[in-house]
N, C-alpha and C positions, 0 to 999 in steps of 0.2 A: 631095339635094345631096351631091355627092361631091367628093373631092379626091385626086389621085394614084391613079386607078383606083377601087378599092373602099373606100378609106379614108373613114370617116364623119367629117364635120367637127364641130367643137364647136358650131356654130350648129344643126345638125340634132339633135345630142345634147341641147342645151338645149330645143329645141322638143318633142322626144319626152318628156323628163323632165317638162316643164311639163304636157303633156297627160295623161301617166300619173298625175301627182300630182293633177291635177284630177279624173280618173276615180275615184281612191281617195277623194278628199274627198267625192264624191257617193255612192259605193257603201257605204263603211264606216258613215257616220252613219245610212243607211237601216236597216241591220241593228242597229247598236249603240244608236241613240237612238230609233228608232221601233218596230221589230219586237220586240226583246227586252223593253223595258219594257211593251209591250202584251200579250205572251203569257206572260212568265215572272214569277211571283210568288215572290220569294226564299224558299226553304225551305218553300214551300207546295206539296207534291208533287201533291195531288189537283187543285188549281186550275190548276197549270201544265200538267199532263197533259191536262186537259179543254180548256184554251185551245189547245194545240197540235193536238189532234185536231179541234177545231172550225175551226181555221184552218191546215190542213196546207199549203195553197198559199203562204200568207204565210211560214210557217216555212221552207219549201223555198227561197223567194225570198231569204230572209235568208242561208241557207247559201250560195247562189250569189253573193250580194253579197259575203260574206266571201271566197269563192274568187276572185272577180274582183279584189278588193282585193289579195290576196296575189300573184296573177299579175302585177298591175300593179307590185307591189313588185319583182318580178324585173326588169321592164323598167326601172324607175327605177334599180335597182342598176347595170344595164348602162350606161344613159345618163349617169348622174352620174360613173361611172368614166371614160367617154370625155371628158366635159366638163372634168374636173379632172386628167386625165392629164398635160397639159402642165405643170402646177404641180410635181407629183412623182409619177411613174408608180408607184413602189413603194408610197407612202403612199396613193395613190388606190386601188390594188388592195386594200390592207389595209382601207381604209374601206369599200369595196364588200363585202368579205368579211364584215364585221360585219353589214351589212344582209342579206346572203344567209343567214347563220346564223339571224338573226331570222325571216326569211321561211320557212325550212325548219321551224323550231319552230312557227310559226303554222299552216303547212299540216298538220303532224302533229296539232296540237291540234284542228284543224277536224274530224278524224275522230271526235272525241267527239260533235259535233253529228249527224253521220251515224248513229252508233250509237244516240244518243238517239231520233232520228226512227224508225229501223228498229224499235226496241223497241216503240214505240207503233203503228207501221203494220203490224206482222206479228202476226197473231192467235195464231200458234202459240206465241209466247212466254208466253202465258197458261197453257199446259200445263206450263211450267217454274216460273213465278212466279205468286203470287196478285196481285191488282190493286194492293194497297198496296205489295208488294215491287217490282213492275214500275215503279210511279210513282216510288218511291224511287231505283231504279236510274237512271231518266231524269234525275232531279235531280242525281245524282252526276255523270253524264256532262256535263250542262249546266255544272255548276260546274267540272268538270275542264277543259273548253274554255277558260273564262275564266282559270282559275288558270295553266294551261300557257302560254296566249298572253301573258298579262300578265307572267309571269316572263321570257318571251323578249324582252320590250320592253327589258330591260337592254342587249341587244346593239344594238337600234335606237337607244337613247340614246347609246351609245358611238359609233355610226356618225354621229349628228348632231353630236356634239362634234368628232369628227375632220373631218367635212365642213365644219364652221364654220371650223376651222383652215385647211383647204385653200382655202376661199373667201377668207378673210382674207389669205392669202399670195398669192393670184392677183392679177394686174394687169388683169383684164378683167371682174371682178365687184366691185361695191361692198363695201368692207370691213365696212360696217355690217351687211350680210347675214350675213357670217361670224359676227359677234358675236351676232346674233339667233339663228342656228342653234345655236350653242354653248349659249346660254342655254336654248333649247328642249330640247336634249339633256340638259342638267343637270336640268331640271324632270322629264323622264321618268325619269331615273336615280334621283332622290330619291324619286319616287312609287313606283317599282318596289321599291326596297330597304326602304322605310318599314315595310311589314307584318312584315318579318322582323327588322329591326334596331331599329326605333323604333315598335313597335305602339301605344304610348300617344299618339303624335302623329297626330292626325286631320286631316291637311292633304293635299289633292290638289294637289301642286305643279304638275303638268302642266296643270291647269285654267287656270293663270295664264300658262303659257309656250308652250302648244301652237301658237300662231299663227305661230311662226317659219317653219315649212315652208310655210304658206299664203302668207305674204309673199314667200318665195323663189319659190314657184310663180307668183305674179302677175308678179314681175320677169322670170322666164324666158319667160312667154307674151308679155309686152310687148316685151322687149328682145332676144329671141333673134337677130333679124336683124343687130343692131348689135354683137354680140359679136365681138371680134377677138382672136385668140390673141397674147398678149404675154408673153414670158418675162422 
């Protein structure tokens, strides 16, 4: 669906964003909630290494699930920028930039999983490290992936808060979705800074607020045809 030659309409952008978010909702939990808990035993280097070696295909599938998720984040960034550009072009660009920075951090962090897998999959590394040292290195890279990725979520959180504001200010998306998105972003923000600023507080705020983007996704997939740009 185009308008004025090659211009992408906000209806098309809404559909693309909805589909891409749906894809990430499927891919990320597969790796994060199924594969990692199945294979990785926190700080148990021998057990974790043995699990990965025994289920190499599953571990590789998880790596690619993360990769697909982060690629979809790039598509979501582009689509949401177009969707909310009529509200405020400059602010929409800034909002997209925060998600782009988050995605770049996540993609760089993903290289830690690649390194961990190659350490276990390449026998020549045993000529450099003994088995215990190698397994310990693998655990460090696995933890580095999560630590780097999770720290980058602070940019994702700011993105959601700003996205919520743009949605709230728009006249073609329900204001309640803007409020929900901002609350979701605040939950991610508090969860991200908690280990550094409030280590004694053992609360995962995002666990109670994560649903905002999912609700937004459902609305996009159901209502995309009916969106009409109104300034």
